[in-house]
VOPAGU-2260 file (C-alpha; in pm, 1 decimal, decimal comma):
REM VOPAGU-2260
SITE   aa  ch    i         X         Y         Z
SITE  MET   A    0    9331,2   -3815,8    3559,9
SITE  ASN   A    1    9039,9   -3988,7    3719,1
SITE  ARG   A    2    8786,6   -4043,3    3441,0
SITE  PHE   A    3    8501,7   -4029,6    3690,2
SITE  LYS   A    4    8556,8   -3657,5    3704,0
SITE  PHE   A    5    8461,6   -3622,3    3333,5
SITE  ALA   A    6    8108,1   -3777,2    3336,7
SITE  PHE   A    7    7919,4   -3445,1    3382,7
SITE  LEU   A    8    7991,2   -3116,4    3212,0
SITE  ALA   A    9    7990,4   -2825,9    3453,3
SITE  LEU   A   10    7734,5   -2571,6    3358,3
SITE  VAL   A   11    7877,4   -2230,3    3322,0
SITE  MET   A   12    7571,0   -2088,4    3134,7
SITE  LEU   A   13    7228,4   -2209,1    3030,4
SITE  ILE   A   14    7204,3   -2266,1    2654,7
SITE  VAL   A   15    6853,0   -2269,5    2509,1
SITE  PHE   A   16    6806,8   -2434,9    2166,8
SITE  VAL   A   17    6504,6   -2302,3    1980,2
SITE  SER   A   18    6565,5   -2472,9    1638,8
SITE  PRO   A   19    6415,9   -2809,7    1583,7
SITE  THR   A   20    6631,6   -3125,7    1621,4
SITE  LEU   A   21    6743,6   -3288,1    1300,4
SITE  ALA   A   22    6762,9   -3655,2    1270,2
SITE  ASP   A   23    7136,8   -3647,9    1208,9
SITE  ASP   A   24    7199,8   -3379,0    1483,6
SITE  VAL   A   25    7052,4   -3512,0    1802,3
SITE  LYS   A   26    7053,2   -3258,0    2088,7
SITE  GLU   A   27    7280,2   -3397,3    2366,0
SITE  HIS   A   28    7196,9   -3314,4    2728,0
SITE  PRO   A   29    7360,2   -2993,6    2845,5
SITE  LEU   A   30    7442,1   -3130,3    3195,9
SITE  ILE   A   31    7503,0   -3510,5    3170,7
SITE  ARG   A   32    7803,0   -3620,3    2967,7
SITE  PRO   A   33    7895,1   -3970,7    2874,4
SITE  PHE   A   34    8200,1   -4190,8    2981,5
SITE  PRO   A   35    8526,9   -4057,8    2850,1
SITE  GLY   A   36    8592,0   -4168,3    2492,4
SITE  SER   A   37    8226,6   -4206,8    2411,8
SITE  VAL   A   38    8070,0   -4135,1    2078,4
SITE  LEU   A   39    7697,0   -4069,6    2026,9
SITE  ALA   A   40    7518,8   -4313,4    1803,3
SITE  LYS   A   41    7289,9   -4046,3    1644,3
SITE  ASN   A   42    7083,1   -4293,0    1445,2
SITE  MET   A   43    6983,6   -4474,0    1769,1
SITE  SER   A   44    6933,2   -4170,1    1988,3
SITE  LYS   A   45    6650,9   -3908,0    2004,3
SITE  HIS   A   46    6525,6   -3599,9    2192,7
SITE  LYS   A   47    6165,7   -3466,4    2259,7
SITE  ASN   A   48    6072,1   -3137,3    2391,5
SITE  PHE   A   49    5814,4   -3322,4    2615,3
SITE  ASP   A   50    5765,0   -3687,5    2688,6
SITE  ALA   A   51    5717,5   -3928,0    2978,4
SITE  TYR   A   52    5910,0   -4224,3    3120,4
SITE  GLU   A   53    5863,0   -4472,6    3407,3
SITE  PHE   A   54    6171,5   -4474,3    3627,0
SITE  TYR   A   55    6239,9   -4740,1    3904,1
SITE  TYR   A   56    6299,8   -4610,7    4253,4
SITE  LEU   A   57    6338,7   -4762,3    4595,0
SITE  ASN   A   58    6061,9   -4662,6    4820,1
SITE  GLU   A   59    6242,8   -4549,0    5149,0
SITE  THR   A   60    5954,4   -4663,9    5370,1
SITE  THR   A   61    5857,8   -5007,2    5237,5
SITE  LYS   A   62    6210,4   -5087,7    5087,1
SITE  LYS   A   63    6030,0   -5199,6    4775,2
SITE  ARG   A   64    6100,7   -5114,7    4415,0
SITE  GLU   A   65    5837,8   -4894,6    4274,3
SITE  LYS   A   66    5776,5   -4690,3    3939,2
SITE  LYS   A   67    5740,1   -4331,6    3900,6
SITE  THR   A   68    5614,4   -4156,8    3580,1
SITE  VAL   A   69    5834,5   -3850,7    3522,4
SITE  LYS   A   70    5736,9   -3594,1    3252,0
SITE  GLY   A   71    5943,4   -3329,2    3095,1
SITE  GLU   A   72    6212,1   -3276,5    2822,2
SITE  TYR   A   73    6320,0   -3619,5    2718,4
SITE  TRP   A   74    6646,1   -3774,0    2583,1
SITE  ARG   A   75    6731,2   -4124,3    2480,4
SITE  LEU   A   76    7101,8   -4132,5    2401,8
SITE  LEU   A   77    7314,4   -4432,4    2305,7
SITE  TYR   A   78    7690,0   -4379,4    2354,2
SITE  GLU   A   79    7970,9   -4608,6    2242,8
SITE  VAL   A   80    8320,2   -4602,2    2373,7
SITE  ARG   A   81    8577,7   -4603,1    2101,5
SITE  THR   A   82    8947,6   -4581,1    2045,0
SITE  PRO   A   83    9102,7   -4287,4    1847,8
SITE  SER   A   84    9095,4   -4511,4    1545,3
SITE  GLY   A   85    8738,0   -4594,6    1589,2
SITE  ASP   A   86    8755,2   -4937,0    1735,6
SITE  ARG   A   87    8503,9   -5024,8    1994,6
SITE  VAL   A   88    8638,5   -5060,0    2349,1
SITE  ARG   A   89    8507,7   -5383,0    2515,3
SITE  THR   A   90    8710,0   -5388,8    2836,7
SITE  ILE   A   91    8488,8   -5156,3    3049,0
SITE  SER   A   92    8275,6   -5336,4    3307,2
SITE  LYS   A   93    7915,9   -5241,1    3411,6
SITE  VAL   A   94    8062,3   -5162,8    3750,0
SITE  GLU   A   95    8299,9   -4912,0    3610,3
SITE  PHE   A   96    8016,9   -4747,1    3407,4
SITE  TYR   A   97    7779,8   -4719,9    3697,7
SITE  GLU   A   98    8050,4   -4601,9    3944,8
SITE  ASN   A   99    8156,2   -4334,5    3690,1
SITE  TYR   A  100    7792,9   -4188,9    3676,2
SITE  LYS   A  101    7734,3   -4223,1    4047,6
SITE  THR   A  102    8051,9   -4041,4    4139,9
SITE  ALA   A  103    7978,0   -3748,2    3903,2
SITE  ALA   A  104    7613,0   -3730,1    4000,3
SITE  LYS   A  105    7701,9   -3699,1    4372,9
SITE  GLU   A  106    7945,1   -3406,6    4290,2
SITE  LYS   A  107    7640,1   -3228,6    4162,6
SITE  GLY   A  108    7434,0   -3304,6    4466,4
SITE  GLY   A  109    7261,6   -3607,6    4299,5
SITE  ARG   A  110    7163,6   -3940,4    4448,8
SITE  VAL   A  111    7118,0   -4307,9    4366,3
SITE  VAL   A  112    6742,3   -4391,3    4365,8
SITE  TYR   A  113    6773,8   -4731,1    4238,0
SITE  GLU   A  114    7035,0   -4987,7    4132,9
SITE  ASP   A  115    7047,8   -5346,2    4012,2
SITE  VAL   A  116    7261,4   -5550,4    3770,3
SITE  GLY   A  117    7067,3   -5417,1    3480,9
SITE  GLN   A  118    7027,7   -5036,2    3533,5
SITE  LEU   A  119    7117,9   -4749,0    3751,3
SITE  VAL   A  120    6873,5   -4465,5    3822,8
SITE  LEU   A  121    6994,7   -4128,6    3958,6
SITE  THR   A  122    6828,6   -3795,4    4044,7
SITE  ILE   A  123    7020,7   -3466,1    3995,8
SITE  PRO   A  124    6894,2   -3127,9    4122,5
SITE  ARG   A  125    6910,5   -2837,7    3886,6
SITE  ASP   A  126    6976,3   -2468,2    3921,8
SITE  ASP   A  127    6615,4   -2371,1    3822,3
SITE  GLY   A  128    6477,4   -2596,5    4099,5
SITE  GLY   A  129    6379,5   -2887,7    3893,0
SITE  VAL   A  130    6533,5   -3239,6    3890,1
SITE  THR   A  131    6686,4   -3437,2    3622,1
SITE  TRP   A  132    6622,5   -3813,2    3620,2
SITE  LEU   A  133    6878,5   -4041,4    3465,3
SITE  ARG   A  134    6858,8   -4417,9    3393,3
SITE  VAL   A  135    7186,0   -4568,8    3285,4
SITE  ALA   A  136    7201,5   -4930,5    3130,3
SITE  GLY   A  137    7564,5   -5035,2    3035,0
SITE  SER   A  138    7665,2   -5317,1    2801,3
SITE  ALA   A  139    8016,9   -5406,9    2902,4
SITE  ASN   A  140    8110,3   -5629,3    2606,2
SITE  LEU   A  141    8000,9   -5348,2    2362,1
SITE  GLY   A  142    8121,4   -5044,0    2537,1
SITE  GLN   A  143    7782,3   -4892,7    2531,7
SITE  GLN   A  144    7589,0   -4672,5    2764,9
SITE  ASP   A  145    7201,7   -4644,2    2701,3
SITE  LEU   A  146    7090,0   -4328,2    2867,9
SITE  VAL   A  147    6731,1   -4225,0    2946,7
SITE  ILE   A  148    6713,5   -3851,2    3076,5
SITE  ILE   A  149    6420,4   -3649,7    3162,7
SITE  ASP   A  150    6444,1   -3291,4    3297,2
SITE  GLU   A  151    6144,6   -3282,8    3532,0
SITE  GLN   A  152    5983,0   -2951,3    3547,6
SITE  PRO   A  153    6017,2   -2754,6    3874,9
SITE  PHE   A  154    5727,0   -2813,6    4118,4
SITE  LYS   A  155    5498,5   -2514,1    4142,4
SITE  GLN   A  156    5362,4   -2453,3    4491,2
SITE  SER   A  157    5126,2   -2166,8    4382,9
SITE  LEU   A  158    4857,4   -2393,9    4247,3
SITE  VAL   A  159    4507,5   -2268,0    4364,2
SITE  PHE   A  160    4200,0   -2458,6    4318,3
SITE  GLY   A  161    3860,6   -2274,6    4276,6
SITE  PRO   A  162    3537,4   -2396,2    4439,7
SITE  ALA   A  163    3425,5   -2599,7    4131,0
SITE  GLN   A  164    3760,8   -2775,6    4116,7
SITE  LEU   A  165    3776,9   -2840,2    4493,1
SITE  LYS   A  166    3419,0   -2992,5    4463,7
SITE  GLU   A  167    3512,5   -3209,8    4173,2
SITE  ALA   A  168    3827,1   -3325,2    4345,2
SITE  LEU   A  169    3640,4   -3411,5    4670,6
SITE  ASP   A  170    3378,2   -3602,0    4481,7
SITE  LYS   A  171    3624,6   -3798,7    4276,7
SITE  ASP   A  172    3898,1   -3880,3    4522,6
SITE  GLY   A  173    3751,5   -3777,8    4859,1
SITE  LYS   A  174    4044,4   -3541,6    4919,6
SITE  VAL   A  175    4238,6   -3263,4    4766,1
SITE  ALA   A  176    4599,4   -3159,6    4847,0
SITE  LEU   A  177    4642,0   -2773,3    4854,3
SITE  TYR   A  178    4959,4   -2569,8    4780,1
SITE  GLY   A  179    4821,8   -2222,7    4789,8
SITE  ILE   A  180    4800,9   -2201,2    5160,7
SITE  HIS   A  181    5132,8   -2070,3    5303,0
SITE  PHE   A  182    5256,7   -2009,1    5661,7
SITE  ASP   A  183    5538,0   -1822,6    5805,9
SITE  LEU   A  184    5863,7   -2036,7    5867,8
SITE  ASP   A  185    5815,1   -2267,0    6172,2
SITE  LYS   A  186    5500,0   -2085,2    6259,6
SITE  ALA   A  187    5123,2   -2133,2    6228,2
SITE  THR   A  188    5073,2   -1779,4    6097,3
SITE  LEU   A  189    4906,6   -1744,5    5757,4
SITE  LYS   A  190    5078,5   -1550,3    5486,1
SITE  PRO   A  191    4870,7   -1288,3    5294,6
SITE  ASP   A  192    4887,0   -1489,6    4972,5
SITE  SER   A  193    4690,4   -1755,0    5137,9
SITE  VAL   A  194    4366,6   -1548,2    5122,9
SITE  LYS   A  195    4274,9   -1646,1    4770,8
SITE  GLN   A  196    4275,1   -2028,9    4833,3
SITE  LEU   A  197    4105,5   -1989,3    5179,2
SITE  GLN   A  198    3826,3   -1787,6    5020,7
SITE  HIS   A  199    3768,2   -2051,1    4754,0
SITE  ILE   A  200    3714,3   -2303,1    5031,9
SITE  VAL   A  201    3477,1   -2065,0    5212,6
SITE  THR   A  202    3276,8   -2037,1    4894,4
SITE  LEU   A  203    3268,2   -2422,7    4853,2
SITE  LEU   A  204    3144,4   -2458,1    5220,1
SITE  LEU   A  205    2876,4   -2190,3    5194,0
SITE  THR   A  206    2766,3   -2353,5    4862,4
SITE  TYR   A  207    2739,5   -2696,3    4997,5
SITE  PRO   A  208    2606,6   -2667,4    5364,7
SITE  GLN   A  209    2605,8   -3042,0    5409,6
SITE  LEU   A  210    2971,2   -3085,7    5338,3
SITE  LYS   A  211    3196,9   -3173,6    5627,8
SITE  LEU   A  212    3574,4   -3185,2    5603,0
SITE  GLU   A  213    3880,2   -3289,4    5796,7
SITE  VAL   A  214    4130,1   -2999,9    5750,3
SITE  GLN   A  215    4484,3   -3184,6    5754,4
SITE  GLY   A  216    4819,6   -3019,5    5801,0
SITE  HIS   A  217    5139,6   -3193,4    5675,7
SITE  THR   A  218    5495,2   -3115,5    5690,3
SITE  ASP   A  219    5814,2   -3247,4    5543,5
SITE  ASN   A  220    6083,2   -3431,9    5763,3
SITE  GLN   A  221    6301,7   -3143,8    5834,6
SITE  GLY   A  222    6323,2   -3103,1    6215,8
SITE  LYS   A  223    6208,2   -3337,1    6492,8
SITE  ALA   A  224    5899,3   -3552,6    6437,6
SITE  ALA   A  225    5722,9   -3442,0    6750,8
SITE  TYR   A  226    5778,1   -3066,4    6672,4
SITE  ASN   A  227    5641,1   -3129,2    6317,2
SITE  MET   A  228    5340,3   -3306,8    6447,6
SITE  LYS   A  229    5258,7   -3012,6    6683,9
SITE  LEU   A  230    5316,2   -2759,2    6401,3
SITE  SER   A  231    5110,9   -2930,8    6155,6
SITE  GLN   A  232    4816,3   -2950,7    6419,1
SITE  GLN   A  233    4857,1   -2578,5    6486,9
SITE  ARG   A  234    4839,2   -2496,7    6111,5
SITE  ALA   A  235    4531,4   -2708,2    6068,2
SITE  GLU   A  236    4347,5   -2523,0    6350,6
SITE  THR   A  237    4457,0   -2185,0    6205,3
SITE  VAL   A  238    4291,3   -2277,1    5872,7
SITE  ASN   A  239    3972,4   -2386,9    6074,2
SITE  GLN   A  240    3972,6   -2057,8    6261,2
SITE  TYR   A  241    3989,7   -1854,0    5943,8
SITE  LEU   A  242    3695,2   -2044,6    5794,7
SITE  GLN   A  243    3490,4   -2007,2    6099,7
SITE  LEU   A  244    3530,6   -1624,0    6063,4
SITE  PHE   A  245    3300,8   -1646,6    5770,8
SITE  GLY   A  246    3013,5   -1835,3    5939,5
SITE  ILE   A  247    3128,6   -2195,2    5873,0
SITE  SER   A  248    3028,1   -2395,7    6175,0
SITE  SER   A  249    3294,0   -2568,6    6368,9
SITE  LYS   A  250    3095,0   -2894,2    6354,9
SITE  ARG   A  251    3167,4   -2928,1    5995,1
SITE  LEU   A  252    3542,6   -2899,7    6038,4
SITE  VAL   A  253    3785,3   -3135,3    6193,3
SITE  PRO   A  254    4154,5   -2998,9    6231,1
SITE  LYS   A  255    4400,5   -3280,3    6229,3
SITE  GLY   A  256    4787,3   -3244,3    6210,1
SITE  TYR   A  257    4987,5   -3547,4    6074,9
SITE  GLY   A  258    5334,0   -3398,0    6077,3
SITE  GLN   A  259    5576,3   -3589,7    5861,0
SITE  THR   A  260    5388,4   -3927,1    5887,6
SITE  LYS   A  261    5210,1   -3905,8    5551,3
SITE  PRO   A  262    5458,3   -3796,5    5280,1
SITE  VAL   A  263    5350,6   -3798,2    4909,4
SITE  ALA   A  264    5699,3   -3769,2    4783,0
SITE  SER   A  265    6049,2   -3827,7    4880,3
SITE  ASN   A  266    6195,4   -3589,2    5135,1
SITE  ALA   A  267    6543,7   -3646,5    4979,6
SITE  THR   A  268    6501,2   -3352,6    4731,0
SITE  LYS   A  269    6378,3   -3006,2    4780,9
SITE  GLU   A  270    6103,6   -3069,5    4532,8
SITE  GLY   A  271    5973,1   -3363,2    4732,2
SITE  GLN   A  272    5981,1   -3170,2    5056,1
SITE  ALA   A  273    5780,8   -2894,6    4897,5
SITE  LYS   A  274    5517,1   -3154,9    4789,7
SITE  ASN   A  275    5493,8   -3282,9    5137,0
SITE  ARG   A  276    5436,6   -2945,5    5302,8
SITE  ARG   A  277    5074,0   -2905,4    5223,9
SITE  VAL   A  278    4711,1   -2867,9    5369,7
SITE  GLU   A  279    4475,0   -3137,9    5256,7
SITE  LEU   A  280    4102,5   -3129,9    5266,9
SITE  VAL   A  281    3939,9   -3475,0    5322,6
SITE  LYS   A  282    3564,6   -3541,6    5281,1
SITE  LYS   A  283    3403,3   -3671,1    5608,5
């Protein structure tokens, strides 16, 4: 049997643990399983319902190593590979450890986001729409795998900013990304659920008559770049036209489409694509 096949436990059902984790009974991750023959070192492992960790990843644009702070349910699990008699197995190389996890992650639709001699970082999509981040550090001569795991919460696109929040963000950062403005697929037609966010923008502009905005359209990288550029421009213009219906002067609004040229997240995951599909308001 190829032991690569056993690194991840297939999920048949979602098990929710509601009892507190005991010091001598650390909750293991329901999806990620260790190298075959591994035993959990419970006194060196821990689980938290919520925490944060900085993972390395390779920026696909700059090709440089960067850090991302990921928040969610947290595990720090130390596993040791042992024989049936309890002896530590010291013959497994780091390469074998890393290839084991990479192969199993890819079978679940996961991908390698960073790798060097000291660690391997993987992301694995979950059925609930979220992403699990995994950092593996192996000690070949000790037969150990030091795992840091965070189940990042699913990205919610329904976030709507009220007028006061919009003003605060614009004053602080000069811009604000909006995910409450939705369009029909591959069209610049507004969906009805966009009205709430659009009306907040109307209120903002009526309250602050000197405020001028660049209304930006952004897409993910699905489809051709030229098509995405055109679509994002059309969507920005649609938002402008809506605002003008309520007496906002066109002189205060500049529609600008950027297509896929200004991503705020990796397009390699559905979560990242969702973050990149947005309307931004930029203070002029």
